[in-house]
MARKENU-924583 format. One line per 4 residues: their letters; for each residue y, z, x of C-alpha. Coordinates in steps of 0.5 Angstrom, whole numbers, plus 2048, in hexadecimal, padded with zeros to 3 digits. Layout:
# MARKENU-924583
a	Y/Z/X | ...
//
This chain:
# MARKENU-924583
mtga	80D/7F6/7CF | 80C/7EF/7D1 | 80E/7EB/7D7 | 80E/7EF/7DD
parl	811/7EB/7E4 | 80B/7E7/7E7 | 80B/7E9/7ED | 80C/7F2/7EB
slnq	805/7F5/7ED | 805/7FD/7EA | 802/801/7F0 | 7FD/806/7EB
etvr	802/80D/7EF | 808/80A/7EC | 805/80D/7E5 | 800/811/7E7
qwsv	7FF/815/7E0 | 7FC/80F/7DE | 7F5/80F/7DE | 7F1/808/7E0
pelv	7EF/805/7D9 | 7F8/808/7D8 | 7FA/804/7DD | 7F6/7FD/7DC
sgca	7F8/7FE/7D5 | 800/800/7D7 | 7FF/7FA/7DC | 7FD/7F5/7D6
aagv	801/7F7/7D1 | 807/7F5/7D6 | 806/7EF/7D8 | 804/7F2/7DF
tavg	7FF/7EF/7E3 | 7FD/7F2/7EA | 7FB/7F9/7EB | 7FB/7FD/7F2
lwrd	7F6/803/7F1 | 7F3/808/7F4 | 7ED/80B/7F6 | 7EC/812/7F3
pvra	7EE/810/7ED | 7EA/80A/7EC | 7E4/80D/7EF | 7E5/813/7EA
fgvr	7E5/80E/7E4 | 7E0/809/7E7 | 7E0/803/7EC | 7DC/7FF/7E8
dtak	7DF/802/7E2 | 7E7/801/7E5 | 7E5/7F9/7E7 | 7E3/7F7/7E0
lvae	7E9/7FA/7DD | 7ED/7F6/7E1 | 7E9/7F0/7E1 | 7E8/7F0/7D9
agir	7F1/7F0/7DA | 7F2/7EA/7DE | 7F6/7F0/7E3 | 7F5/7EE/7EB
vssl	7F4/7F5/7EF | 7FA/7F3/7F4 | 7F7/7F9/7F9 | 7F3/800/7FA
crgg	7F5/804/7FD | 7F3/807/802 | 7EF/807/808 | 7F1/809/80E
ffta	7F1/810/812 | 7EE/80E/818 | 7F1/812/81E | 7EC/817/81E
ddpr	7EB/819/826 | 7E3/81A/826 | 7DD/816/824 | 7DB/81A/81D
graa	7E2/819/81A | 7E2/812/81D | 7DC/810/819 | 7DE/814/813
aldd	7E4/80F/813 | 7E1/809/813 | 7DB/80C/80D | 7E1/80C/809
nrra	7E4/807/80B | 7DE/802/80A | 7DD/805/803 | 7E5/804/801
vvea	7E3/7FD/803 | 7DE/7FC/7FF | 7E1/800/7F9 | 7E7/7FA/7FA
aelg	7E2/7F3/7FA | 7E0/7F7/7F4 | 7E7/7F7/7F1 | 7E8/7F0/7F3
adtl	7ED/7F2/7F7 | 7EF/7EF/7FE | 7F3/7F4/801 | 7F1/7FC/803
vlvs	7F7/7FF/805 | 7F6/802/80C | 7F9/809/80C | 7F8/80A/814
gglp	7F9/812/815 | 7FD/817/819 | 7FC/81A/81F | 7F6/820/81F
pgdr	7F7/827/820 | 7FA/828/827 | 7FA/822/829 | 802/81E/82B
dlvg	800/817/82D | 803/812/829 | 7FF/80D/82E | 7F9/80E/82D
arlr	7F8/810/827 | 7FA/808/824 | 7F4/806/829 | 7EF/80A/825
iasv	7F2/807/81F | 7F0/7FF/824 | 7EA/802/825 | 7E7/804/81E
lgel	7EB/7FD/81B | 7E7/7FA/820 | 7E0/7FB/81C | 7E3/7FC/815
apwa	7E6/7F5/815 | 7E0/7F1/816 | 7DD/7F5/811 | 7E3/7F5/80C
amhg	7E3/7ED/80D | 7DB/7EC/80B | 7DE/7EF/804 | 7E4/7EA/803
vrlg	7E9/7F1/804 | 7EF/7F0/809 | 7F1/7F7/80C | 7F9/7F8/80C
iepl	7FC/7FD/810 | 802/800/80E | 806/804/811 | 80A/80A/810
hpmf	812/80D/810 | 811/811/817 | 811/816/813 | 80A/816/812
asdr	808/814/819 | 806/81C/81B | 801/81D/814 | 7FF/816/811
cvvs	801/80F/815 | 803/80F/81C | 804/807/81B | 80B/808/819
tlgq	80F/801/819 | 80D/7F9/817 | 80D/7F8/81E | 807/7FE/820
aldl	803/7FB/81A | 803/7F4/81D | 801/7F6/823 | 7FB/7F8/820
aeqf	7F9/7F3/81C | 7FB/7EE/820 | 7F4/7F0/825 | 7F0/7ED/81F
paeq	7EF/7E7/81B | 7F5/7E6/815 | 7F0/7E5/810 | 7ED/7EC/812
vgvv	7F4/7F0/813 | 7FB/7F0/810 | 801/7F5/80F | 804/7F8/809
adsy	80B/7F7/809 | 80E/7FE/804 | 815/7FF/803 | 815/807/803
hvww	812/806/80A | 815/801/80F | 81C/800/80A | 820/803/811
derl	81D/7FF/816 | 822/7FA/819 | 81C/7F6/81B | 819/7F5/815
pvdl	81C/7EE/814 | 819/7EC/81A | 812/7EF/819 | 812/7EC/812
rrag	813/7E5/815 | 80D/7E7/81A | 809/7EA/814 | 80A/7E3/810
eggr	809/7DF/817 | 802/7E2/817 | 7FF/7E2/810 | 800/7E9/811
ivsv	803/7EB/80A | 7FE/7EE/806 | 802/7F3/802 | 80A/7F4/800
qvad	80B/7FB/7FC | 812/7FD/7FB | 815/804/7F9 | 81D/806/7FA
wvtp	81E/80C/7FF | 822/811/7FB | 823/819/7FF | 824/81D/800
lpag	81D/81D/801 | 819/823/7FD | 814/827/801 | 80E/824/803
vllg	812/81E/803 | 80B/81B/801 | 80E/81A/7FA | 815/818/7FB
rgql	815/810/7F9 | 81B/80E/7F4 | 81A/809/7EE | 81D/803/7F0
gdgs	824/802/7F0 | 826/80A/7F1 | 826/80A/7F9 | 828/807/800
idlr	823/801/800 | 826/7FA/7FF | 81F/7F8/7FB | 821/7F1/7F9
afre	822/7EF/800 | 81C/7F3/803 | 817/7EE/7FE | 81B/7E8/800
lada	81A/7EA/807 | 813/7EA/805 | 813/7E3/801 | 817/7DF/807
agya	812/7E2/80C | 80D/7DE/807 | 80A/7E4/803 | 80A/7E1/7FC
gpve	805/7E7/7F9 | 805/7ED/7F5 | 80B/7F2/7F6 | 808/7F9/7F5
veif	80C/7FE/7F1 | 809/804/7F5 | 80E/80A/7F3 | 80B/812/7F4
qpgl	80F/816/7F0 | 80D/81D/7EC | 814/81A/7E8 | 810/814/7E6
ward	80A/818/7E5 | 80D/81D/7DF | 80F/817/7DC | 80B/813/7D6
gadv	808/80C/7DA | 80A/807/7D4 | 811/809/7D7 | 810/809/7DE
lrev	80E/803/7DD | 813/800/7DA | 818/803/7DE | 814/800/7E5
iery	815/7F9/7E1 | 81C/7FA/7E0 | 81D/7FC/7E7 | 819/7F6/7EA
rehv	81D/7F2/7E6 | 824/7F5/7E8 | 823/7F6/7F0 | 81C/7F3/7F2
e	81B/7EC/7EF
//
């Protein structure tokens, strides 16, 4: 396979069945020039070894996922989150990724205070953002669909993510726009324009929304073109806001993971051309 779309980045979770070497060789063979990596498989293989592989293949690391989970309401939990995120920043820098994606965290057990949880995110970012800047890494706050507000991410809209990011310099903290999480929001065009005007869009990701959602909902992302999202219109909105970087295909779906990785990548490239490019 050759000639993948120039802006296409393949998120590692889309082909979770591939090892790090398989991911790099598969993308190189397909002409995919950027990948989004995840910390667990990268650490299992070795951060330094992964960095060497992608560099030798001429592949850019468009993002590292993930940091975050900042909403602990006790000093020990806050300190642990900071320590882990500092390590994530160092890993991103070693990989040559200029963006660390942040999933901010849900409500602590027994807590119902969304506003308070968001305030704690800002507090931790106040310490983490300068550390990331020192290492040449930008933090990208990713809003997640409201169905994840209780357990994964109290930041549910791009506007809420911007409210947090704008408390810090744009070169330190931006936002991640993922079609799966924000496509439903009527304020999306306004908030993407706001993000672009402030130089805050650090990553754009795409997956489709299909129903019914599976039990647990986390692994219900659809292959491009299989669901309800106008993915090309989403990409065009981001472009109109000034974003010109990689468009990362990030699909969590057991059906894709059960297939041959090269076949999945071929299909992703075809669907990207048909529905996103």
